[in-house]
N, C-alpha and C positions, 0 to 999 in steps of 0.2 A: 401277639405282632410285637408285642415289649420283647417277650421271653428269646425271642426269633431274633431282635435287634442285639441284645446282649449277648448272644451267643456270637453273632456276626463282629459284635466290637471285641470280645475274647479273644477270637482266631485273631484276630488283627494286633494283639498286643505282640504276636510272635516276630510279625516284621520288625520290632523295637525292641530288643534285649537289652536291657540295662545295665551300664559298664562296656558296651564295644565302641572301638574308637569311633569318634562321629554318630555315635548312635543317632543321636537327636536328626540326623539328615534324612532320616526316613520319614519324619515326623509327614512332610508334605505327601507323600505318596501315600502315608495311611490314613489321614485325613481324606483326601480321593475318593479312599474305595470306601467310606464309609455309607452305609444306605439314607439314602436322600429320596423323602425330604424328611425323615424321622431324625433322622439327627439332630436336623434345623429345628424343629417343630419343639415348642414350650413342653419341659421337664416339670411335669407336677412330682414332687418327692421332699424329703425334707434332709438335713444335715445329719450326721453323727451326735448323738448326745453330750459330746463332749466338746464340741465344736466350741473354739474361741470368737466372739464377735466382739470388736473392738472400734475405737475411735481414736484419730490423732490428731496432735498439732505439734507443729516445730517454734523452739523458743523466739526466732527472729521474727518470725509471721505474725505472731500472737501475744509475746508478753510485755513488746513496749517495756518503761521505764528503763531507756536505755542510760541514763546515768543515776539510776535510784540506788540509793544506798551502797554504795562504794563498788556498783558495778564498774568494769571496765570497755572500752570500747573493743567492739570487734569489727572484724574485715568489711562485714556488711553495714557497720554506720559508716565505716571511711569509705566506703564503694558509692553508697547512696547520697553523702554530701557534698559528692562534686558532680558538679551539671545542675540542671531541674530537674530533678528526679524524687518520686515519692520515696517513703522513706519506712522504717519500722521502729521510729523515736517513739511513737505513741504505740502505734498498729490496735489490737483489739485490747489493749490493757489488761491481760490476764491475769499479771502480776498482781493488780489491786483486784481483781474480778475471780478471787480462788472460788470463794463460796457459793458466786451464780454459777459458774463453769460447771463447779461439781454438781449442783442441782441439774443443770443442764446433761451432765454424763447419767446420772442417775435415772432422769426421766425418759432415755434411750433404752435401759436394761441393757446396755455392755456387760461385757464381763471381764474385758480387760481395757485400759486405755492408754494409750502410747504418745509420750512426749518427749521434749530432748532435753536437757540440762545446756544452760548457757555456760559453757566454759570459764568465758571472762566475768561472767558474774560471782563464779565459784573463786577463781583466781586470776582479778584483774590485768596482769601481766600476765597470762600463761602457766607461772611456774608457783611452785607450791610455798613459796615465800611469800608470796602476794595475797594470802588467805584472806577473803571475806566471809566470816560468821554468817552475818544478814543474808548471803545469797543461799547460802548452804539451809538456812534455818526455813528458807521459802521452800526448798525443795522437800525438806522432811516436813514440813505442814502439809504440802500438797501427796506426799503418799500417805502419811497417816488419813489425811481426810479420804482417800480412794478408799482404803484399808477398812475405814468405818461403812462405806457403804456398800461392801461387797467387790468390789473392783479391783484387778490385779494392775499393778506398773507395769507397763512396759516400756523400760526407759533406754533414749539414746543417747550416748556420751557425747558423738559430734554429730551435728546437722547444719554443717556449712559456715558456722560461725565461729572461725576460730580468733581467739587474741590479735587486735590489731599488731601488738609489742612484738608478737613471735614473728608475723609476715615483717616487719618492717629490721627486724634486728637479724632474721633469718634465713628471710627468704619466702617464709612459711612451709607448706611441705613438699618444696622442692629440694629440702635441705632434711638429710636423713639424721639432724638431730630433735627432729620433731619425732621420732620413733620413742626415744626415752621420756622427751617430756608429755607426750598424751599418754603414757604407759604412766609418767607419776600421779596424773592427775585423773586417769582409769582408776588407780590402785584406791587415790582417795574416795571416791566414788564409790566402790565395793567396799569399800568398812564403812564408809558413812552411811549408806542407804542401801546396804545388799542384804540385810535379814529381812528386808521387805518386798526384795525384789526379784522374780522367778527369771525374767526373761531381759536381756540386754541387747542392745543392739549398739558396735561399737562407732561405728563409721555408716553416714546414710547416703546411698549414694555417688559411690567414690568416681562413676565415670564421670557426673557432673561436675565435680571438685575439679578433677584433673582436667579434662578435655574444655570445659567451658570457663573454669578459672584460672589456668594456667595454659590455655593455647585459643580459643577465641575471644576470651575475654569478656565474654555475654555474661558473668557471673562473678562476684567477688571472688581472687582480690582483684579480676578483670585485666589479667595479663595478657597479650599475644606477641605473636613474631618468632618466636623458638619452637621450630616444631617438634625439638626435643624434650622442651619444658614439660609438657603434659604428662608424658611416659615417664620421666623421672619423678613427678610428683604419684604418679599411678603406682610405682615402684615402691615412694615411700610409705604411701597409704598401706599397702597391701603389708609391708614388714611391719608396719604398728598395730595394724589389728591383731597380726599373729602374735605379736608379742602380748598384747593386752590378752588375749585368747588365753597363751600359756598363764601369765599371770593369775587368772580366774582359776582356772584348771588345778593348777599349783597350790595355789595359797589360801582360796574362798570355797571352792564350788563344794569340797567333803562337808562344810561348816552350813552354807547357807543352800544348798541344791540348786543352782540356777542353773540359766542355759544362756550359751551367748553366741553371736551371730555377728554377719555382715550387713545392711539392706542393701541388694543389690537390684538397680533400675535394669529396664529393658523395653524395647519396642516389639513390633514383629514386623515381618518383612516376607513377602509373598514373591514366587517367581512369577517374571512377565512370560515365560513361556515356559513348558513343562518337558524342560532338558538337564541332562546332568550339568550341563555349565551354570544355567541358573540355579540349579538347589545348590550347588557349591559356592555361586556366589552370595545365596542367601544366608548359606550357615556363615562364610567369612564376614558378614554383616552383623549378627549375632555375637560371633567371637570378638569383634571389637569393640561391641559395648559392654555385652555381658557375660561373653567369655574372657576377657581381658582381665577380670578378678575372679569369675568364678571358679577358672579351671587352675589356677594358680593353689586356691583355696581348698576347693574339693577334690580335685583329683589327684595331680602330681607336684605341684609347687611349681609351674612352669606356665609359660604365656602358650598361648594356641599357636599354632604351626602357623595358621595363613597370616597373624600377626609379625611372627618371626619371618617370614617371606616377603612380608612386602613390608617393613620397617626398617631390616637392616639396622643400622648402625643407632637410627636413634630408638631404638629398644634396649631398655637396659636387660641385665642378663641376671640371674640369681647362681649364687655357687650349689653345689651339694650341700652342703651343710644348711644354709638358707633353703633351700629346698626342703628339705627333711623337716624344718623349722616352721615352714608357712604350710605344707600340705595337712588337707584333714583338720582345719582351725575352724571347724564351724560345728555347731552345734544343732542345728536346723538351717534351712535355706529361707532367708527373708527376703522377700520381693517385693518391689516396689514397680506398679505397672499404672500407668493412664497417663494422664494432661502435662506431668512432667516433661517427661521425653515423647511420649508416641506425638508424629505432627508439629513437635513444638523445638527439642532440641537434639534432633537429628540430621548429621549435615548429610547432604546430597551424596557428599563423596563416603559418607557410611553408610550408604544405600546397595551400593555397587551394581549399581543400575538397574535395581528392581522395584518392586512395589511397596511401601510399606500399606500396612493393614492394621486393624484391631482386633485382635483376638487372643485374650486373656488364657481362655480354653489351649490354644496351641502353644504358647508359653511355656504354659504350664508342663503339657505332655515333653516339651523340647526338655524342658530343666531335668522333668523325670527320667528321661531317657539318656540325655546328656550326662547326669552326675549322679547315678547310681541310684537311683527313686529317693531323694531324700524329702524326709516329712519340711512340707512347705508352709509356709506363716505367710499370709499374705500383708504385709505392714503398710502398706499405702498404696488406695486405689479408688478413682474416683474420676470426675469430669470437671467442667466448669460451666459457668453461666456468665453473660455480660457483667459488668459492672455496676450497670443502674438496673438490674433484676434485682426484685426485693423477695419477695417470700415464696414466690411460685416459681422456682427452679423445675421445669418439666424435663427439663434436656437432659439436667444433672442427675435426677431422681431416675428417666428411663436409661439413662447409662448405667448407673449402678444398678437397676435389677437385670440387665444386660449381663454385667461383669460377674454379678452372685451366682446370676444363671451358669453363666460360662465353669465357674466355679464348681457348683452342684455336678454338672454335668461331667467335670473332669475328675469328681469323686467316683460317680455312680457310673460313667459309663468307659472312664479310662483308666480307673484303677490307681489314680495318683492321689497320695496321700497329702491332703490340704489339710490343713490342723487349724487355720483360723483366718480370719478376713479382718481387714481394717479398714474402716471405711473415712476418705479423707475430705474434708476435714472437719473440727467439732465447730469452729465458729470461722466467719471469713476473717482474713487477714491481710497481710502484705504478702502480694505472689511474686515474689524476687524480680526475675528482670519484668514482668507484667505486673508489678506494682499492686496500683489497685483498680485495675482494669478488669479484671475477671474475679470474678469471687468462686470459692469453692465448699464453704463451710455450708453443714446441713444446717448451722441458726445463722440467722440476719442479722449483721452488726449495722446499725447505722451511727456511721465513722462523724456523723454531723451532730448527733444528739451528746450533750452533756457526758452523760454518764453513759456512751456507747452501749446502745439499749439494744438487748439480744432479742431475736423473736425465732420460732421454730420458722422451718421453708417446709414444702411438701415431703421433701427428700428426708428431714429427720421423722417426721408419721411416717412415711413410708418404711424408712428402715426400722423403728421402733417395732411397726404391726411384723415386719419380718423376723425381727429378734423372735418375737415373742411367739411364733409358728415355727421359728426354727426352720424355716424355708419358704415351699410353697407347696403346700398339702391339698391333695387332690379334692376339690370340692365338690358336692354332689349334681352341682349345675354344671359342670367341667366333665361330666361323665359320659358317653355315648350311653342310650338307652337304646333297647331291644322293644320292636312293636312294628304296628302297617300302617299303612296308610287306609281310609274309606273304599271299598269294591269298585268305587266307579271314581278313584284319583287319576287325572291327567297325568299322564309322562309324555312330554313332548322336547323335539330340541328346537333351534330357533337358528335361523341365519340370515344376515342383513339383505342377501338376494339368492336370488337361484342362477344356475346355468341357462342361458337362452342359448334357443337356434331356430330361429323363424320360418325355415326352409325345413323341410322333412328331411330326415336323410334316405329314406324309403319311398320308392314307388312315386320317383319326382322324374325321371327320364323317360321321354315319350319313345326313343330310338330301340330299333333291335340291333343286337349284337350277336355275331358269332363268332365261335372259339376254334382257334387255333387256325383260321385261314390259310393263312400264309406261312405256318410252322413257328412260328415264335412265340408258340405257348400263351397267346393273349389275348382277350375277346377284340375282335373288331367292329366298328357300326357297320349294317349296313345302309349304304347312301340311297336316300329317299324313299326308304320304309319307317315308317311310325306308328305307333299304336294309341288308341285314346287312354288317357291316364284317368284311374278311377278318383274318386273325391279324396282328399284326405280324410285319415283319421288319427285320433290321439295315438294311437299305436304305432305311426308311422316317425313321431321323434324319438331317436335312439337317447339323446339326454333325457327325455323326464323318463321314460325307460329306463335307464340307469340311475337317474336319481331318486325314483322312486323305491329301487329294487333295493339302493342302497338304505333307504328310511326305514323299510318294510325289517330288512335285517337287523334293523337294531331295537325293533321289539316295540318300539314307541306308539301311544295311540294317538298323538297330535304333532303337526310341523306348523311350527310361524314362520312367516317368509314376507318378505317387501315387496311388493309391484315396483316396479321403476316411473315414478309421472311423466319425467321429464322424458323418456322414450316411449311410453304410451300416448301420452299425448304433449309432442314436442312443443306446440304454438300454446299451450294452455286452454285450447280451445277444444271442446270436446267434440265439435262438428268434424273436427278433424285427427280423428283418434286411429293408431297405426293398427289397420284389422289383423292383419299377420300376427302381431305381439300379443291382441287379446285374443286371438285367437288359439295364442300358444298358453296362454294363460288359464284361457278354461278347459283345454286336455288337461294344464297341469293336474289342476283341482279336481278335478274327474278322475283321473288317474290315480289320485292318492285317495279317491273315495273307494275306488273300487280295490285297491290295496288294504280298507280298513283302517288308514291314515286321516284325519280330519284335520282339513287346512285351517290353520289361523291366520288370517291376511290383513297385513298392516299395508296402511294406503300411502303414509307421507313416513318418510326414515330419511334423517339427515345425517349425514358424517363428518367426520373432519373433513373432508377433502370437498363434499357435495353438498351444495344448498335442499338436495332434493325435491327444487321446484323447475319447471319449465323456464328454459331461458329467458324468455320474453318476460316472465312474471318477476326475473331476477333484474332484469334493468328495470323494471317498474317500481323498484323497491322492495321487492321482496312480500314479507308478511308484516311491513309498516303499512302497504296498502292493501286497502278492505277488497278492491278489486281480486286479490288474491283469495281472500275469503270465500267470496261465490264463486272463484275459479273451482275451486276446490269441492267446494258443494257440488258443484255440477260433475267433477270427476269422479266422486263419492257416488252420485248418483249412477252414474252409468256403470262401475263396476259394481253397485248391489243390483242392478238389472242385470249385467251379464254373467258376473261369477256366482249371484247370491244361491242359486237353486244347489250351488255344489259349497256354499262358504258358510257354516254356521257360526263361525265367531271369526270378527271385525275388529281391528284396531286403528281409529283413525290417525292416531299420529302417535311415532314413537319417539318417547325420551323427551318432548319439548322444554318441559324444564330446566335441563341443561343450561345453563347460563354461560355466556362468553364475555368478554368487552364490549364484542359490535352489537349483542343482543338487547333492546331495549325492551321496560316494562311493557311499550306500546305494542312493539311486536307479541309480545306472550298474552297479552289480551285482546288481541286478532285470531292468536292460534286458540285459544278459549272458545273463542264466537263459533271459527271454522268448525272445531270438534262437534260442538254444541249443536249447530244447524245439520250437520251430516246426520248426526245421532238422531235428530226429529225427523231427516229425511226417512232414515230407514224404519224408525218409529211408526210413522205415520202410512209409510206408503211400501213396505217390503214385509214388515216384522209379520203380521197376519198368514201370509203365503210361505213367507220362506223359515219362518219361527228361527232365526237367527237372533245373536246378541252381540253388543257393541260397547266399545267402552277405549280406554285411554290408557297408553301403558307410560308410567312415570319413572323417572331413574329414581333411585332411591337408597342410594349408598348409607349408610349407619354412620351417625356423630355421637362419641360420647366425650364427657368433661375428662380433660386429662388428669384432673386429679381426684381421685377416687377418696382420700379424705376431707373434701371442701366441696361447701356446695356452690363455692364461688362463679365455677365454669359452668354449672347449670344452665344458667341463663344463657351466655354465650352459646354452649351445645341445642338450646332450643330455638335460637336464633337461626342458626345456620339450618337447622329442619323445617324451619318456617318457609325462610327465602328458598330452599331446596324443594320441600317438594308439597309443603302449605301452600305455596304460592300456585300452583295447580288444581292440588286436591281439593282445597277448602271452599274456591267455589262451585267445584263437580260433586264433592261427597260431603260437602258440610252446609255451610251456611248461604252458600251463593254470593259470595263478597271473599276479597282476598283476607288472609289474617290480620287482625289486627293488631298485633305485633310489628306486621310489616309496614302497616301503615305508618305506625307512630316511630317506628326507628327512622322509616325515612324521612318523615317530617322533621324529626331533630335532625337530622343531616342537611336538609334543606335549608332550615331556620338559620345556618352557618355561614350562608352565601357563599359557598365553596360548591358547593355540589348542584346538579341538576338531576336529582332520580325522581322524575315523575311517574307516580302508579297510579293510571286511569282508574275512572270513578264506575261503576257499572250503575244504566239505569235501571227501572224498577223492569223493565221490559226484557233486559237485558239478563238479570239476576233470573227471572222466571225462566230466561232462555236457556241459561247454563245451569242453573243448580237440577242436579238429578240425574243428569245424562249420563246414566252408566249404568250396564247389566251387572258388571263386577270390577274388581278393583286390579289391576292388573301392573304390575312392578317389576322393577330390573336392578339386580342387587349384584356389586362384584366383590367391594371391599370397608373399609371402617376406618375412620382415622378420629384422631384426637385432637382435641380443642381448646385452648386458651385465650386470653385477654393480654398477657404481656408479650410485648415484643421483643422477640429473642434475637430471629434472623428473618430481615427484611423480605427474602426471596419467599419464605413460606407466611407472610401475613397478608391478611386479606383487610385491605384501608379500608373499604367500602363497610365491612361488616365487623371491623375492626377485632378481627379475631385471628388467631396463630395456630396454624396447623403443623402438627407432628404427628410422627408414626411412634407407637413402641416399639424400639429397637431389638426386643425378643420375639417380635412377631416375623411369621416368613414372609419373604419377600417373593414377588413374581416381577420378571422383567418390566411390566406396560401397566397393569391394574390395579397393583399397588400392594399391600400386607395381604395376608390370608387370615381374616378373622373369622373363622364360621360363626362364634355366637353372634356377630353383627347381624345378622340375618333374622334370628329370631328377637331381635330388639326392634327390630324397625316392622316385622310382621307385627308385634304386640302394640307398638306405637301406631300400627293404623287400625287396629283392631280397638285401641283405647280412644282414638279420634273418631271413627265412624261405625264403629260396631259391628253387628255380626256380618258385615260387607262379605261376599265371596272374594279370597283372593287369590289371583295366580300368580307364581312366580315366572313371568315371560320369559327373562333373560338371566341365568347365572352362571358365571365360567368364570375362565382364568387364563393365561395364556403361558405357553410353556415352550421349551427348543421344539418346534415344528420339523426339525431332522432327526426326532429322537420318537422310534415307536414305541419305546418304554416311558411315557409323559408321567411320572412319578407324581410328579408335583398337581398336576390334573387330576390324578385319581384321590390322591389324598384330598384335593380340594372336595370334590364332589362329594366324597364318602361322609366328610363331616359336616356340610352345609347341609346336605339331605337330612342328616341325622339331626340337626339343629331346626330344619323345616318340621321334623317329625315331632321333635320337643314343642314346638309351636301347634301344632295340630294336636295331640295328644295330652298334654299337659297344661298347657295354656288356653286350650279349647278357640283358638283359632280357626276359621272356616277357608281355611285353605282349602283349593281343589283343583290344585296344578302345578307341573314343576319342570321347565324347559331347560333342559342343561344348552349353554352357548358353545361351540358351536358346532354346527352340523359339519363342516367340513372346512380345511385349510384355503379352499383354492377362493372362496367367498370371503371366510375372515381368517387371514393368515394369523397363526400362531395359534389361534382358540379350537381348532377344530378336533372332533373327536375321529374323522377321516382326517389323515394327512395327506398331502398331496405335493409330491415331486416328479419331477421330469416329467410332467403331462400323466402320470400315474396315482390314484389314488391309494393308499394302504389303512388298513385296521391298526388306530391306537388301543395301548393298552388301556385306556380307559373306557373305551368304548365298551368294551368283554366285562367291565365292571359296572358300567351303567346297566345293561343288559341285566346284568344281573340281579341287579337292585329291583329293577322294573319287574323281573320276572317274582321277585318275592315280593313284591310291593311295599320296600322297604326292609326292614330287618329285622325278621320275627326272629324270635328265641327259637334254640334247639329245641326246647321242650315243649314246647306250643303249637295244639294242634294245627293242620292246617289251615290258612283262612278260606273260608267257604262264601264265593261269592253269588251262587247259585241265583238266590235270593236277592239280590242286593237292587239290580234294574228292576224289581216289580213291586208294587204295592199291594201284599197279599198275604198279610197276617195270618189268615188259616192256612197256608200252604206249606208253614212249616213242618206240620202234620206230616204232608207227604213225605219230606227229607230225613224227619225223624226217624219213622217209621217205614222205610221205604220198602224194607225185604219183606216184611208180616203184607204191607199192602199191595205189593205186586203181588204176592201168592194168592189172596183173597182175591185179586184181579183177575185172575188166570182162572179160577176154580168157578169165579162169575162167569167169566165170558164162555166156560165150557158147557155151563147148565144153560145160558141163552142158547149155547147152537144146538145142544141135546133137545129144548123143549120145542126149538125150530124144528127141528127135523121131525120130532115126531109129529108136531101140527101137521107138516108138509102130506107127510105121507099117511098120515088119520084121514087125509080130506082128498087123497090121490084118488080120481077114477080108475076103477080096473077090478082089480079080484080081491074080496072082501072076505075078512077071516072069519070064523064063525065064533063066538062067545060061549 
């Protein structure tokens, strides 16, 4: 499958030939045609051996010491001193912490470190005449320390901290005089540091400098009001970069052997609709941000056509000589992508009515197509966490994982030449216009401690491990296995409900009709003539025939569905049962048996829209009232009595452990008693005759600690599992009481006098009643989530469990059921085994929603293939006593979006996933192509001696034939020897 995918991707490259005018505009169409979901699935692979792993900082954000050792003021010193703002006067104090920061860099095991030189620290007033030796010595020392630990410096000449003098005297970058001044400063840096520097960045993110420094006023120097000023500043920045590149190329390259570029920032934009106009608008959005600087420098020395068309006189123009001087003045493409621009500094006007999104991979592909396949060095990337977050920066870590994964796919799938990646930033610091309200560092800085203490965050551990492995190598546990399930394995499908018709569609009309009596080609009723109707038969229900035939075509052995308690017993009193519906259910299960499909019947199933209870019981407080418990027991007895001859598997309650804000622990207590009482009714009154089994289905999504490098979140994850699964599982399958962790946690919360989480106590009688009321462990599983204790986003924080839920952003997503995480199923199966021993387990419901208008439900096919394979691992490798698997759901009519059968315009159709599931069933798993075919002829019988017959079948058949012939011959001889009549003389 991987080879087919790569072939498809390579074919797609033809869509976008490098160097074509606006070749990047084909990016959106190209990605729409990539195979789904394989293209979005996690890629296990490694980066090229010479890939550069880097981390970075900027001078004003981290150095501090703003007036130390002769440093002059920068525009950010002036900008932040006005009004009630945070400043970078101290920041992370990296100026005094070189030894500490070098140690942090060494621990990360990066190959490169990007930092910026503070122009006013070397030239306090911006000119060479104000040279400050102490400032230069600081950077010489830093570079030498980096070289000693084997880390290559990547040096930025200008990262937004212009000497304030140049802004006051000349108006900063709006004045062309800055070109020569910047060139003078750059020449000093090349001469002083260049022997030890192989990568230079002239200017960081000139879009932010020009647009927000001289246009919106959001960043220093904070000028706004003149619509043409940002573009004049940008014009100067482009010429300044080109002048410095030529300076290095002419005077330093041959001796120093370095490379020079400019760091360009970008966002990503997606079309609102798939139209040429929207694609053109997206292209224009990127041209206004990235193309503004990239097209002149990488292509032809001139601005994008979209800018020239929209800006007219506000956009300066280059002379032909300037164009020749500007174009091709880069040695690589230095890209900045992440939280600096994305969803932060992109004005609505720059989106051109389209939708901003976060796809580093598509940006890389667009750059590759638009700018002649340059080598791309990602010189800044990452996300952020809230300013009050300390070392557990889950959001930042998983965004970093996502960006690095997209970079890997860009290299492996898209053939883009990405040569390095820079995580931003090394330590927490001053975050420009957001001050200290967010943190972006891999290392936490305690800004309140005297020594500005540093601590590694989870993202630092992640990045260190990633560099160590050079990517995401495929681990044995991530590889699919071959093998088969036991011969008696149950294969099924599940539905929340079935289609019901209480009036048979055949033989239900006593009237007599005559065809074409009036010449109208229609049957006409003969008045006054009726015939007696025969007794209704199960085959008379067309809906049953149709549903059973569709189930039979799936090759399943079992079908799990729920009865409709409110419809069957509307009043809740079993003396007032709807006999027509009861007859229908009886016919349905009997017809299933005739088709060799074993019914698995659920008695109570609550949905998001319905309580699953008869209306009078709902009015009487539902499960909070013990009368509902007794009503359920009576209802269960009715079902056992009327349907039990055809039903061998019963589920009392489906997913009662899903707790919402309305469900109290008292309701859960009563649900447990209802299940236990119903189980005992079956066990005592029906089991001997009917020989069935009864259990309860528990919702069992997996919860994983968010931090794989820390044990801190193991306890929160266990807490969630105990409250979600253990709440019902422990009383039934365990010691007959609620988990101790639940009791202790709720008691602790109640002691705060702020909450009233009352967890009932079982009496000894109730404990004996509930404990052991199962014949198997039935669970439903759909997805996995990550959990940690920090409060990052309140919308994802569970206050009563004090945990924060977060997805891994590299996981495949489904519209409703969340992330597609196959290994979570294996983990929950092992959790059940570790807690409750060798209990038989049935996966009673497992599925994913997909676009129900598509017959090619590729996400569901991928989901099913991988989740069933994880179930096989649990069975074969882990020894889990797994007895069956039920795919959710049967069809889209009863479970919209989840069905293996689609349903549109009153018509059912077979989806791609159904055929795939049928193949898995027929093969009983994933047999190796070289393995002998599984022989299940012995499996149902306990007959050890019978193996001789099946292993020596041919020889035994031949000997049996000879034996039969011998017996017949002897019999004939004996018969004729004693027959009266002619005797033969001897």
